N, C-alpha and C positions, 0 to 999 in steps of 0.2 A: 535553582534545577528547574527541569523543563516539567510539565505538568499536561496531563491530557486536556484538562481545562483552558489550560492554554492554547493545544494546537486546537483544540476543539474551537473558539473560541476565533481562534484565526482565520479556522477555516469558513466557519460561518459568518464572519464579520465583514465581508465585502463584497460587492454583487459579484456573479460569475460573469463569464463573456461566456459565449453562445458554448456549445460543447461538443466538441467532434465526433464522441464517443456515443453521444443518443442515437441511435440508429432505432427504426420505429420498432424492432423487434426485442431491444434491451427489456422492457417491461417483461415480456414474456419469459424473457430468460433469469433473468431476475427470480419471478415464481418458481419456475422450475429449482431452481438451484437452492432453494430456500425448502421446497418438499422434504420433510424429513425418512421418509419412506421413498423406495425404491432405487433406481439407476440412472433417471436419466438429470441426473444433479453432473453429470460427470461431463455430458454431452454439452451444457448449458454452461459449464464452467471452462469448457475447453472452447466454448464459441465465443464467450465475454472475454476470456483475456486474449483471443485473437483481435476481437474487435477493438480492444483497449490497447493492441500494439499496433495500428493502422494509423497512422498518422493522416491521411491523405496526401502526402507529399513521398513520392520515392527518398527523395533525398536527407528527409529527417526520419523516415524508417533506417536508410543505411546509419545516421548518427546514432541511432537507436541501438541497432543490431551492434557496430562497433564498442559503444561505452559497454552495453552489458557481455559484449565478447573479453573485451579489458579486464572488466570485474570480474568475468569467470578466470580469467589469468590472473588474477589477485594483484592485476597493476591500477588499483582505486583511482592514482593521481590522472591516470592517462583517460579511465571511465568518467570522472567528472570535467575532463577536457570535454572530450566528445558530446557529454551529457550536456556542458554548459550550451558550448555552442548549441544543444537542439533545442534548451528549454529558452535561449536568446532568440532565436528562429520561431519557434514554434510556441509561443506562450502558454497556449490553450489546449499544450496537449496533455493531458493528467500522464503517462506512461513515461515521460520523459521526466517528470519532477518526480516520480514513484523512485525511480532507478537510481537519479540524482543522489537519492536521500538514502539508498541502498549505499552507495559509496562512499558517501558523506561517512555515514553510520560505521560502515569497515574500517577504519581511518580514526575513528574517535570523535568526529567533527558532530556532535549530537546539536547543537545550534543550528547549524547549517540543514542535520536533518530532520530537524522538526517542521524548521520552514519550510522546506521540500515536500514534505507530507501533507502541510496544511494548505498548500496549495493545489495537490492532490485533489485531498478531499473536498476542496471548496469548488474545482473542477467535474468531480466524480465523486459526492457524497457515500456512494454506494463500493467504492475502492477497498474490497473488504482486504486485498493485498497490503496495501497502506496501512488499514487499523491493524493489521496483526503485525507488520514491522513496525509499528509503534508501540503496539503492545511490546515487543521484544526489547526493543531499546531503553525502555521504560524500566523494565524490568532489570537491564544491566544495568543501570543505573540508581537502580534499589527503590523505583517506586514502585510500591508493590500497586495500591489503591488503583492506581492508574493503569497501572500494567495491566490489571484484572478489568478494568474499564474500558479498555480498551480490547483487548481479547474477546471480551462481552460483547460490543458492537460488531465487530467482524463474524463473531456465531450467530448473531442476530441476522446479517444479510446473509452467509453460506457456512450455515450449520455442519457443514462435512468438515471441514478443514482442520487438517490434523496437526497442523503447527498451533493456532490457535488453542483447538479440545486438550494438548499438552501441556500449554502453557496455563489455562485455567486449573488443570489439576496437579501441577507442578505448585502454581501459587495457594490454591485453596489449599493443599498439601501442607503447604511448608505454615499456612496460616494459623491451621489445626497443629503443627505441631508433630504429627504422622510422620511415619516412611513407611509410607504404600508400598 
């Protein structure tokens, strides 16, 4: 069974290569994202996601786009093909690993998905979407404790993320045995 500790240990276990996503203003964007009040977080979220989607190479960005489009069409195998080419050619591009993890999870291949999420988090430890994705995957396989940990870690970075908020509420409700 995949555990959050396994994925986080893999993510933190090795040296990280230079992170392409580190732009000078990313810390400020994450500070704004974490603010509990106001609407500035929406712009910060959009700016972070946009920065994460840029590899610095038009070819690699095209592979990401094609992989995401294939996944949107429900063709996980095609998505995996494009995204594997992306991760092979741009191994320090976190968005490629996170997108491929989504494709693997779609077809129930949770081991490869967890490995890709670990790499994503190694490259970008603040990747709230990867943490939420990990939470959803762990919830699906019945690891409630691990899922709650992943969702809460994601919310510590991005407290407005609806999927993570819903996941915490759902799992806490189930844990308490109530039907709210």
